[in-house]
N, C-alpha and C positions, 0 to 999 in steps of 0.2 A: 829790679831796675828802679822802682820807686824809692826804695830805701837808699840806693846809691845816690840818686839825685838829691835826696834830703841831705846826705852827707856833703855834697857839693855846696849846698846852700848854706850850710852851717857857718861858714866863714870865708866865703869865696873872695870877697873884695876887701876884707878888713883885718886889721890886727886887733885882737880883743882888748888890749889896753887902750887903744885910741878910739874905741867905739862910743857912740851916743848910747842913750838908755836902750833904745831898740833900733834895729836896722832890718828892713824887709827887703828881701832879694827874690827876684823871679828868675828861676832857672828854666831855660828852654833848650831842650835837645834839638839838634838839627832834624830829628825825626818828627818834631812837632810837640812832643810831650812837655807839659809845663808843670812845674811845682813851685809854689810860693812858700818861703820860709822866713820867719821873723827870729832874729838873733837877739838875745838879751844882753850881750856884751860881757857876760860872765861865764861863757862856756856852755850855755844852754840854747837850744833852738826849738821852735815850735812850727810845725808844718801847718798849712792852711786847714787841714782836716783835724787839727788838734794833737796829732802825734808829736811826742817830744823826744829829744835826743841830746846827748852830750857830744861835744866836738873839740878837736884840737886843730891848731893851724900853725904851720911853720912858714913864717913870712919870707925867710931867706930862700926856701925852696918853692914858695907859693903852692904849698901842698896842704890840703885839708883832709882830715880823717874824721869820720863819723863813727862813734862807738855803737855798734849794733850787737844784739845778743848772739848772732851767728858769726860775729867777727867784724873787724874794722873794714870800712869801705872808704877808699881814698880817691881824691881827684887832684889833678895838677892844673893850675891856672897859667895862662900865657904870661901874666904879670901880676905883681902885688901892688895894690893901690893903698898907700898908708893913710890917706885921708879921703875916703870915698865921699862922693856927692850924689844926690839923686840924679839918675840918668846915666851914671857911669856904667859901662858894660865891659866885661872881660870874657874872652874865650876860655873854655876849659876842656880837658880830656878826662873822662872817667876811667876807672880801672878796667872796665869792660871794653874800652876802646871807643865808646860813643863820645861824640863831641857836641858842644852847645855853647850858649852864651848866657852868662849870669849878669843881670841888670839890677842895680839898686833902684827900688821904687819908692821907698819911704824911709826917712830918718827922723826919729822923734827923740827929743831930750827927756 
């Protein structure tokens, strides 16, 4: 479950080509589980505990996939925000059916 949430964070609200140097996103499942991920804008994400992963994001489908050793984990967002701002939030549905909200908490140049 934790790996899947990281995947969600990897590009939930952004298109990689339009990102700042780093964007931090808090993913909160409706069950209460929270994972914070920082995106580097170049396809890499770092979770709050230091775990790193690669990701891809399809803006047209608002679908994020996180590359994990055991296989890709994908999430679909309710909408794509081409120019995210701190405080923007978007609902998501994970591949396991869990739902939650992804919120941009920090954007740094």
